[in-house]
C-alpha positions as MATLAB code, in Angstrom:
seq = 'QGLYCFMMDRHNEAVSTIVKAVQGFYSRKEAYRIYHGSTNSTRLVTFDPAKIVDVSSLSNILEIDTNRKVALVEPNVPMDILVRATLKHGLLPPVVPEFPGITVGGSFSGTAGESSSFKYGFFDRTVNWCTIVLANGDTIKASPTENPDLFYGATGAFGTLGVTTLFEIQLIPATTYVELTYLPVKNAAEAISAITKASQESYDYIDGILFSLDYGVVMLGRLTSTLAHKIQRFTRAHDPWFYLHVRKAGSTTECIPIQDYLFRYDRGAFWMGAYSFQMFWTPFNRVTRWLLDPLLHTRKMYEALHASGQAQTFIIQDLALPNETAEKFIEYVDQNLSIYPLWLCPLRPDSKAPMHSPPETLFAAPSPASPTTLLINIGVWGPHWGSFSAFKDANRALERKVQELGGLKWLYAHAYYTEDEFWGIYGREWYDGLRAKYHAEGLPSVWEKVKAKEGFVETK';
ca = [
     147.752  107.263  130.345;
     150.408  110.030  129.409;
     148.860  110.436  126.131;
     145.578  110.850  127.385;
     146.834  113.363  130.199;
     148.518  115.424  127.191;
     145.226  115.330  124.998;
     143.009  116.205  128.131;
     145.423  119.084  129.022;
     145.141  120.438  125.324;
     141.500  119.814  125.543;
     141.223  122.399  128.728;
     143.378  124.918  127.179;
     140.949  125.127  123.900;
     137.880  125.333  126.353;
     139.463  127.933  128.495;
     139.879  130.037  125.303;
     136.254  129.240  124.366;
     135.023  130.221  127.790;
     137.086  133.498  127.722;
     135.390  134.439  124.243;
     132.017  133.610  125.471;
     132.310  135.620  128.785;
     133.448  138.604  126.800;
     130.308  138.536  124.425;
     128.255  138.165  127.550;
     129.606  140.754  129.587;
     129.216  143.325  126.713;
     125.605  141.712  126.207;
     126.519  140.977  122.479;
     124.940  138.382  120.427;
     127.239  135.851  118.992;
     127.196  132.404  116.780;
     129.133  129.603  117.109;
     131.751  128.573  114.253;
     132.532  124.914  113.854;
     134.708  125.185  110.596;
     132.321  123.037  108.548;
     128.489  122.380  107.853;
     126.255  119.271  106.682;
     123.123  121.500  106.876;
     121.588  122.814  103.761;
     120.527  125.950  105.171;
     122.208  128.994  103.876;
     124.840  130.071  106.429;
     125.849  133.553  107.047;
     127.671  134.949  109.874;
     129.670  138.313  110.924;
     133.433  137.085  111.730;
     133.560  139.517  114.723;
     130.692  137.859  116.455;
     131.568  134.267  116.527;
     132.994  131.845  119.169;
     135.127  129.739  116.883;
     135.339  126.033  118.144;
     136.781  124.505  115.235;
     139.871  123.172  117.156;
     137.762  120.731  119.259;
     138.346  117.991  116.873;
     140.043  115.078  118.657;
     139.454  111.923  120.086;
     140.697  112.034  123.668;
     140.262  108.319  124.567;
     138.613  104.948  123.700;
     137.955  102.867  126.672;
     137.679   99.159  125.581;
     136.513   97.832  129.028;
     133.730  100.436  129.424;
     133.048  100.246  125.700;
     132.789  104.306  125.485;
     134.820  107.011  123.430;
     135.667  110.159  124.801;
     135.258  112.766  122.008;
     135.222  116.391  121.089;
     132.311  117.699  119.068;
     133.958  118.326  115.610;
     135.505  114.873  115.251;
     133.672  113.432  111.985;
     132.297  109.811  111.577;
     134.997  108.653  109.258;
     137.534  109.452  111.836;
     135.861  108.269  114.550;
     134.761  104.935  113.102;
     138.318  104.294  111.811;
     139.535  105.071  115.411;
     137.162  102.677  117.163;
     137.443   99.745  114.861;
     141.271   99.579  115.605;
     139.859   98.617  119.193;
     137.153   96.373  117.592;
     134.233   98.644  118.520;
     131.818  100.767  116.651;
     129.612  103.532  117.469;
     125.794  102.091  117.640;
     124.497  105.136  115.220;
     126.523  106.083  112.501;
     125.470  109.004  109.913;
     125.735  107.921  106.479;
     127.823  110.786  105.625;
     131.666  110.641  106.801;
     131.815  114.497  107.333;
     129.112  114.527  109.869;
     130.461  115.163  113.201;
     129.762  113.996  116.721;
     128.359  117.762  117.806;
     126.326  117.762  114.856;
     124.915  114.583  115.121;
     123.821  115.558  118.629;
     122.850  118.910  118.391;
     121.015  118.473  115.061;
     119.277  115.500  114.305;
     120.841  112.160  113.266;
     118.703  109.225  112.530;
     120.117  106.365  110.562;
     119.539  102.810  109.401;
     120.223  101.346  113.092;
     117.884  103.940  114.709;
     114.868  101.626  114.853;
     117.094   99.712  117.303;
     119.165  102.574  119.132;
     117.018  105.519  118.490;
     118.771  108.920  117.446;
     122.336  109.530  118.203;
     121.710  111.435  121.160;
     120.579  108.071  122.601;
     123.933  106.823  122.476;
     125.513  109.785  124.454;
     126.434  109.192  127.911;
     126.946  112.667  128.982;
     128.247  116.085  127.235;
     130.161  119.062  128.918;
     128.611  122.615  127.887;
     129.804  125.979  128.036;
     126.864  128.148  128.881;
     126.135  131.629  127.240;
     127.477  133.245  130.565;
     130.807  131.150  130.595;
     129.757  128.555  133.148;
     130.967  125.065  132.064;
     128.322  122.128  133.447;
     127.826  118.569  132.770;
     124.808  117.192  131.181;
     123.286  113.705  131.211;
     120.211  111.903  131.509;
     120.530  112.053  135.052;
     122.587  115.331  135.754;
     120.876  118.703  134.411;
     118.764  116.200  132.184;
     116.723  119.349  131.014;
     119.642  120.778  129.600;
     120.761  117.521  128.188;
     117.442  116.702  126.260;
     116.817  120.425  125.399;
     120.202  120.653  123.784;
     119.652  117.684  121.586;
     118.304  118.972  118.194;
     118.601  122.661  119.236;
     121.344  123.516  116.865;
     123.803  124.899  119.602;
     121.517  127.540  120.589;
     121.481  126.517  124.244;
     125.590  126.464  124.870;
     128.550  125.190  123.333;
     129.242  121.496  123.496;
     132.930  120.601  124.191;
     133.336  117.098  125.038;
     131.132  113.848  124.515;
     131.177  110.421  126.351;
     129.589  108.132  123.424;
     128.842  104.273  123.786;
     130.344  101.791  121.487;
     129.423   98.408  120.538;
     131.502   95.419  119.359;
     132.571   95.725  115.777;
     132.501   92.865  112.739;
     134.028   92.833  109.671;
     131.132   93.006  107.366;
     127.212   93.564  107.064;
     125.523   90.967  105.677;
     122.715   92.775  103.578;
     119.764   91.259  101.860;
     118.033   93.142   99.296;
     114.204   92.687   99.212;
     112.410   94.170   96.519;
     108.849   95.363   97.032;
     106.151   96.382   94.669;
     104.623   99.608   96.487;
     104.964  101.753   99.393;
     102.484   99.786  101.353;
     104.505   96.557  101.164;
     108.056   98.423  101.728;
     106.478   99.818  104.981;
     104.986   96.400  105.949;
     108.646   94.792  105.449;
     110.357   97.579  107.438;
     107.794   97.223  110.118;
     107.981   93.348  110.345;
     111.901   93.381  110.130;
     112.178   95.836  112.737;
     110.644   93.439  115.211;
     113.324   90.764  114.349;
     117.341   90.398  114.757;
     118.582   92.774  112.266;
     120.981   95.644  112.989;
     120.340   97.762  109.989;
     116.967   98.649  108.083;
     116.471  101.182  105.374;
     114.808  101.419  101.985;
     114.365  102.953   98.526;
     111.342  103.726   96.653;
     112.306  104.391   93.090;
     108.596  104.892   92.063;
     105.166  104.381   93.377;
     105.158  100.674   92.385;
     108.833   99.584   92.661;
     111.201   99.857   95.818;
     113.814   97.849   97.548;
     114.182   97.145  101.410;
     117.575   96.396  102.668;
     118.161   94.528  105.817;
     121.460   94.204  107.374;
     123.234   91.949  110.075;
     126.772   92.631  111.823;
     128.753   89.451  110.856;
     132.631   88.433  110.487;
     131.672   85.360  108.567;
     131.916   85.674  104.641;
     129.272   83.618  103.558;
     128.208   85.653  100.305;
     129.803   87.724   97.832;
     131.916   90.663   98.956;
     130.305   94.090   97.197;
     131.988   97.462   97.907;
     130.928  101.055   97.475;
     133.754  103.448   98.492;
     136.072  103.099   95.683;
     136.233  105.253   92.500;
     135.360  102.174   90.362;
     132.717  100.964   92.502;
     128.921  101.580   91.637;
     127.123  104.191   93.730;
     124.921  102.438   96.342;
     121.565  103.134   94.892;
     122.328  102.411   91.427;
     123.559   99.204   92.559;
     120.353   98.570   94.709;
     118.017   99.311   91.840;
     119.318   96.087   89.995;
     120.581   93.881   92.809;
     117.006   91.798   92.733;
     116.633   89.623   95.694;
     119.993   88.983   96.880;
     122.392   88.927   99.761;
     125.909   90.326   99.903;
     128.702   90.872  102.522;
     129.762   94.640  102.636;
     132.999   95.727  104.537;
     131.811   97.747  107.603;
     133.197  101.011  106.509;
     131.783  100.626  102.926;
     128.295   99.829  104.728;
     128.222  102.714  106.916;
     129.153  105.437  104.372;
     127.390  103.667  101.297;
     125.721  106.707  100.461;
     128.689  108.978  100.519;
     129.520  108.784   96.833;
     126.801  110.775   95.201;
     125.312  111.839   98.285;
     122.623  109.296   98.179;
     121.599  110.260   94.377;
     121.769  113.964   94.752;
     125.019  113.882   92.750;
     123.016  112.592   89.354;
     121.542  115.914   89.288;
     124.936  117.777   88.814;
     125.470  116.024   85.634;
     121.821  117.132   84.217;
     122.896  120.707   85.361;
     126.254  120.753   83.523;
     125.141  118.692   80.282;
     127.452  115.864   81.348;
     126.698  112.237   80.437;
     125.883  110.102   83.565;
     127.612  106.749   83.206;
     130.129  104.390   84.930;
     132.903  106.311   83.208;
     131.977  109.975   84.033;
     131.181  108.706   87.680;
     134.772  107.546   87.832;
     136.467  110.419   86.324;
     134.623  112.873   88.512;
     134.690  110.996   91.666;
     136.860  113.290   93.885;
     134.025  115.988   93.164;
     131.021  113.537   94.057;
     131.700  112.759   97.795;
     129.464  114.415  100.260;
     131.970  116.794  101.581;
     132.909  118.332   98.327;
     129.163  118.307   97.635;
     128.333  120.404  100.654;
     130.999  122.834   99.557;
     129.507  123.279   96.087;
     125.817  123.501   97.442;
     126.521  126.370   99.690;
     128.814  128.273   97.003;
     126.190  127.900   94.302;
     122.817  128.680   96.245;
     121.415  125.502   94.624;
     120.072  124.794   97.998;
     117.422  127.226   97.364;
     116.138  125.254   94.171;
     116.136  121.820   95.646;
     113.509  120.432   98.201;
     115.815  118.543  100.704;
     113.743  117.555  103.318;
     113.651  114.702  106.119;
     110.086  114.014  107.638;
     109.039  111.262  110.076;
     105.828  109.636  109.844;
     104.000  107.336  111.962;
     104.241  103.983  110.122;
     100.410  104.042  109.875;
     100.482  107.317  107.919;
     103.608  106.925  105.933;
     101.914  105.490  102.888;
      99.585  108.488  102.688;
     102.432  110.855  102.605;
     104.308  109.053  100.241;
     101.098  108.997   97.678;
     101.039  112.904   98.316;
     104.658  113.361   97.413;
     104.094  111.163   94.121;
     100.953  113.333   93.250;
     102.318  116.736   93.724;
     106.007  116.682   93.709;
     106.876  113.417   91.648;
     110.272  113.294   93.585;
     111.971  109.985   93.339;
     113.779  108.069   94.818;
     112.634  108.483   98.462;
     114.604  107.062  101.427;
     113.032  105.206  104.211;
     114.427  104.954  107.575;
     112.743  103.222  110.511;
     113.100  105.008  113.518;
     112.359  104.470  117.630;
     109.529  106.816  118.595;
     110.498  107.246  122.192;
     112.811  110.140  122.157;
     112.913  112.192  125.242;
     114.315  115.282  123.655;
     111.675  117.984  123.139;
     112.821  118.813  119.500;
     112.269  115.163  118.670;
     109.007  114.748  120.871;
     106.136  117.131  119.316;
     103.114  117.645  121.328;
     100.497  115.087  121.840;
      98.634  115.934  118.691;
     101.555  114.509  116.596;
     102.902  110.842  116.549;
      99.557  110.177  117.839;
      98.255  106.574  117.790;
      95.261  106.150  115.423;
      93.560  104.549  118.329;
      94.580  103.312  121.715;
      94.724   99.679  120.302;
      97.094  100.422  117.612;
      99.885  102.300  119.367;
     102.554  103.933  116.912;
     105.533  101.744  117.549;
     107.838  102.890  114.643;
     108.435  106.024  112.943;
     109.564  106.138  109.151;
     111.717  108.667  108.252;
     111.275  109.840  104.321;
     113.832  111.614  102.554;
     112.477  113.864   99.909;
     115.571  115.055   97.993;
     115.100  116.538   94.678;
     114.878  119.538   92.260;
     111.655  122.039   92.231;
     111.749  123.892   88.698;
     110.087  126.932   88.883;
     110.029  130.348   90.692;
     111.204  130.703   94.151;
     107.597  131.356   95.108;
     106.485  128.076   93.988;
     109.578  126.563   95.409;
     108.325  128.156   98.882;
     105.011  127.123   98.426;
     105.645  123.551   97.572;
     107.809  123.393  100.860;
     105.141  124.893  103.119;
     102.581  122.457  101.495;
     105.031  119.720  102.277;
     105.204  120.782  106.079;
     101.264  120.982  106.385;
     100.956  117.704  104.965;
     103.513  116.232  107.537;
     101.861  118.026  110.174;
      98.228  116.832  109.043;
      99.598  113.215  109.260;
     101.078  113.255  112.837;
     104.618  113.647  111.551;
     107.430  115.992  112.381;
     110.156  117.297  109.774;
     113.875  117.691  110.992;
     115.338  121.133  111.104;
     118.740  120.597  109.362;
     117.018  122.045  106.301;
     115.180  125.328  105.813;
     111.797  125.645  107.490;
     109.303  127.639  105.834;
     106.750  127.664  108.845;
     105.572  131.163  109.975;
     107.136  131.916  113.351;
     103.549  131.088  115.328;
     103.330  127.776  113.208;
     106.945  126.716  114.295;
     106.536  127.181  117.917;
     103.070  125.690  117.879;
     104.659  122.599  116.352;
     108.075  122.623  118.605;
     106.724  124.192  121.606;
     108.146  127.568  122.859;
     107.800  127.690  126.478;
     110.015  124.893  127.554;
     112.663  126.465  125.115;
     112.257  129.814  126.307;
     112.501  128.469  129.899;
     115.685  126.698  129.303;
     117.109  129.751  127.601;
     116.446  132.068  130.537;
     117.556  129.224  133.104;
     120.898  128.696  131.375;
     121.522  132.321  130.228;
     121.293  131.502  126.554;
     119.447  134.567  125.619;
     122.480  135.848  123.732;
     122.824  133.129  121.272;
     120.098  133.011  118.039;
     117.131  131.180  118.874;
     116.652  127.796  117.097;
     113.833  129.488  115.126;
     116.437  132.219  113.965;
     118.844  129.424  112.824;
     116.375  127.389  110.838;
     113.953  129.792  109.291;
     114.119  130.360  105.509;
     115.437  133.572  104.214;
     112.959  135.491  102.030;
     113.254  135.499   98.686;
     116.174  133.828   96.610;
     119.502  134.780   98.171;
     122.434  135.416   95.985;
     125.636  133.643   96.877;
     129.221  134.895   96.360;
];
């Protein structure tokens, strides 16, 4: 109890400093941005140091309540720290982003749909409540029952409605392993069918990788503390990268230590790290991956991505499609971009957040008799060689195809829509209404934050 009081006092002091900074900008009618100290976005991030509110100190876990199975967490706590702390109490967040540096606040204010999201939904569905410093300096609590318009509106709005300062998140009982079954499939239709079927069964984690149009693997995971199969690890320098292991695993089942499973894609950032070997004319083999391992975890790779400007030459998009149209989208990617592998991750389609719930014309059922019960997130991540103009055209064509097939793209990456196109999809009326109600006009809008810069931007 004494430690909790100390941590809470320190938290309140940090929030008081933030409130004073926000009130100063509000009184001067100056626009400002929120500085977190790190980012897992692939967008170019620039800001004026004189026009920021620094919230980087909010990086502590204040309490883990084992009776209620909840954690009280500040927004800049990264997932690996949160998981390590909760596991000490035999607990685990229900939705854990695969990259350890992704934060609690980023998962809420951005979009975090992971291999357990077919069961629990996006990360925000595991948040009981949060506190938000509004752009006029007022501090309020938001939850599904208290200021619900702000709670759901702030989800996926990238901090453009206020500064989140504290979260209460749900926890579930933890186990020692994830029992992971690898199921090879012959095509996209078979992969989607297997994922859809498994989502109705007693699995805890489901995702898939398509290595080509005619070969992929679906991974089905269950939490367990029983060691019934061979142990396989993925977090040590001499361990295989997960996607390389999956490609040759065949039809088998393994027991993966829980943290190795949750962060299985960290080394190599799924498979994006393989492209760095091509760029620097370096052999890509087990020895070079071992030697360069410290540089090939996602935290380091995000630093390199922003320093190099390579985000402007790689298509890095996550796009959610109804399971009924996901195969058509995969065929489009195959024919027009030839990017592989592709990541497949099933999601619950019942989000109440407007940024995750597009107009009725999207996510629409093909017919009343066959409602959409599952979304398939398709990760399209790979290089696009050629001019910046061709790169932009390819992204815009991808955005049009997603909309045509009743899907929605997540906004952690660049958006190439025009402003009218963007608001036609994500809805301006509700958003502007919330901005006015909660005094957020001094913050950049979500459109201003996610729109792609015109032309190739040189980085320093």
